[in-house]
N, C-alpha and C positions, 0 to 999 in steps of 0.2 A: 433119212435125208437123201436127196438126189445125189448120185455119185459125182456128177459134174460139179454140183454146188459144193460138195465136200472137198473136191480137188481145189476149187477156187478158194475156199476158206483156208485150206492148208497153205496155199500160195500166199495169201494175204498175211497170214500169221508169220510166215517165213520172211516176207518183205518187211513187215513192221519190226521184226527183231534185229534187222540189220543196223549197223552203226550209222547214225544220222549226222555225224559231226560235219561232213563235207557236203551235205545236201542243201545248205542254206541258200547258195546262189540260185540253184534250180527252184527251190520253193518260193523265193522272192519273185522270180520271173513268172512262174506258172500261176501263182496266186494273183499277181497283177493282171495277167492276161485274162484269166477267167473272171476275176473280179470286175474288170471293165465291162465284160458282157453282162454280168449280173446288175451292175450299176445302171447300164444303159437300157436294160430290159423294160418293155412296156409293162407297168404294174397292173394293167387291166387284162393282161393275157397270161396264160400259164407259161412257166419256164420249166424245161426238162434238162436234167443233168445226167448224161449217160456215163457209166463207169464211176458213179459217185463214191464207191468204196467207203473207206473209213473217214473221209473228209479231210485227209492230211493236206491235199493240194487245193482244196476248195474253200474260199472265204464265205461260209454260209451266212455270216452276219450281214453280208451285202445282198443276199438273195431275197427277192420279193416274196410276199406271203404265199402266193400260189406257185411254189416251186416244188417239183417232184424229183426224187432221186431214182435212179435205175441201176441195179447191180444184182447179179445172180448170186453173189456171195450172201448166204443167209444171215451173216452177222454184220453186214455192212450198215444197215439202218441203225442198229444198236451202237456200233462204234461211232457213227456220226453223231448220234444223240449224246453219247458220253463226251465226245470231243467238243461239240458245239452247243450242247444243251438245247437241241432242236429236234423234235420228233416229227420229221417231215413225212409226207405221203411218199410211198415207195412202190416200185415195180420190181418184182423178183422173177424176171423172165429171161430166156435165152435171147440176147440181142440179135445174134446172127440168124437165129431160127434154123440151126443145123447141127449143133453139138450133140444133141441126143441121137440124131440120125447117124452122125459120125461114129459115136460109141457103139451103136447097134450094128453098124456095118463092120467095124473092127471085130466084134464078137462073132458075126456071121462068117467072117473070113476064116475063123478057126474051127468052124463046125462043118461036118459032112454028114447030113442026116441028123437024127435026134441024139445020137450017142457018139458017133465017130469023131475023132479030133484030127485036124489037119496038121501035118508037120510044120514046124516054124517057117522054114524057107518057102514052102508051098503056100502057107498063110500070107506071107509077105507079098508074094507074087499075085495071089488072089485079091488081096486088099488093094494093091496098086491098080488093078483093073477095075475094081468096084468103085474106087474113088472118082474115076473119070466121069461117071454118070451121076454123082451125088451133087445135087444143087441146093445150097442153103437158101432159105426164103425168110427174110425178117418180117413175117406177117404180124407178130405182136407189136413191133415198133410201128409198122405202117398203120395198124388199126388204132393204136394209142394216139398217133398224130392226127388221124382223121377224126377221132372222137373229140380230142381236147383242143386242137388247133393252137399249138404253142406259138408264141411270138419269138421266143429265143430257145435255142438248143445248144447246150455245151456238151462236148465229148471229151472227157478227162482221161485220156490215154487208154481208153478201152480197146480201140482198134489195134494198138500195139501189143495187146495180150493174146490176140487170136492165135498167132503162130505158136507161141509157147504152150498154150492150152491144148491146141490140136496135137502137137507132138507128144505132150504128156498123156493124152487120151489114147493115142496109138501105142505108145510104149507100154502103158499099163495094160491095155487090152490084149496085146500080143504076149505079154508075160516076160518080156526081155527087152534089151536095148537093141532095136532093130535097124539102126542106122549104119551106113557104111563108114568104117573108121578111117579109111584112106581117102583124103580129100581129092586125090588125083583120079579116083575111080568113080564112075557114075553111080548114082543112088536113085533108082527109079521110084522107090517108095517116098523118099524125101521130096522128090520133085512133084509127085502126085499130091502130097500133103500141102506143099507150097501153092500148087494150082488151086486146091480147095480153099485155102486161106484167102487167096486173091479173089476168088468168087464170093466168099462170105463177106469180106470187108468191102468189096466193090458193091455188093447188093445193099449193104447198109448205107454206103455213101450215096447211092442212087436214091434211096428213100429220103435221106436228109436233103439232097439237092432238090427234090420235088416237094419238100415240106412247106416252102414259102416262108420259113422262119429265118431269123438272123442266126448264123452258125459261128461257133468258136470251137475249133477242133485242135486238140493237143494230142500228139502221139509220138511214140518212138519211131524214128525213121532209120536208125542204124544202131547196132550194138557192136562195140569193139571189145575184144576179150584178150588181147595181147599186144604189147608194143608201147609206143609213146603216145601221150595225149595229143590228139589232133588240134589244129587251129582252123578257124573258119574265115573264109573270105567273104565278099559281099554275097547276099542272098541270090541264088540262082534257082530256076525251076527244078533242075536235077540236083539232088543233094550231093551226089558224087562229085559234081563240079565245084561245090563250095568247100569241101573238105581239103585241107592243105597240111603239109608238114607232118605226115604220119607214115609210119612203117609198121602197120598193124599186121599181125600174122593171121588173125581171124576176124572177119567182118560178116555180120548177119543183118539182113534186111527183114524186120518183122512184118513188113507189108510187101511181100515179094513182087517186085517189078510192077507195083500198083502206082499209077500216077494219080494222086489225090486231086490235084488241080484239074486234070482232065475229066475225072469222074464227077466232080462238082459242077464243072462247066461254067463257072463264073470267075471273073477276075477278083482276087482277094483284096479286101480293103486294108488288110494288114497281114504281113508274112514275115516270120522270123524263125531262126533256129539257134539253139544254144547247146553247150556241152553240159552233161550231167554225169559227174563221177559217182556212180552208184556204189562201187566197191573198188578195192585196190586194183583189181585186174578186170574191171568191167566198167566201160564208159559208154554212155548213151548219147546219141545225137537226137535231140528233141525238136520236133517241128510244130509250130503254132500258126494256124491260119484262121483268119476271120473273114466271113462273107456276109454281105447284106442280104436282105430278103429279095425275092424276085421283083417286087414292086420298086425297091430301091434302084435296081439296075435298069428298070424301064424308064426311070425319070430322066 
């Protein structure tokens, strides 16, 4: 099995083993949001679900007949079939078109010639430099869209996974936990990984924006890992301006400094955010955006 697919399978198993008791408010919202896209989809045109996963958040019973799932996790199609009794067509491809190259670059940073190994600190510095020229290209997604011309595309929190997966690949490849422990000190490697994630997610968003399809995008916009649960004000383009009443010690943006609205380049027909308490000490800010097709905005 491909090492990255194996990593994703492990992540999915760990995710599904978590306690689900407090997930219901999130599941109700995300299923309603994605379900509306499936209900409104043109039944004469293909539908594509990116990050289809195990089907936990996706109401497959509402999906038109010609709906395809996309997930690199090799068990995702089977889990969806077991959960929904639907053996849908599936794409097992790297959505970002760059994770294999990322893993190869991490491995190259540790080698000097065919046998010599680079010391860990030198490997970190070398990888930091190499990442600056690494350009993900979602060619598989672009080709699928050109071939099938989907009328509706749903992205079910797959973009929010890019950052965690990239950090896992780097840590595993370097053979240690390479990140700077002191948050007050600069971490050039972490910054280089964040820049790569921004390019990867941005490239996917650009392909989606050019697809001409109706889009429904759900993704983690922030992850809070210590403090009190935040409250949300009225929706604002910047998620930071919507978060209120919080004293969180650690906040992570899974889409580092990426403006999704700007990358799509259209005014959303629907925009909302909500709080998802994933675990006792881990709270996610989920963002859901719906966009009409290019022809809708020309009317």
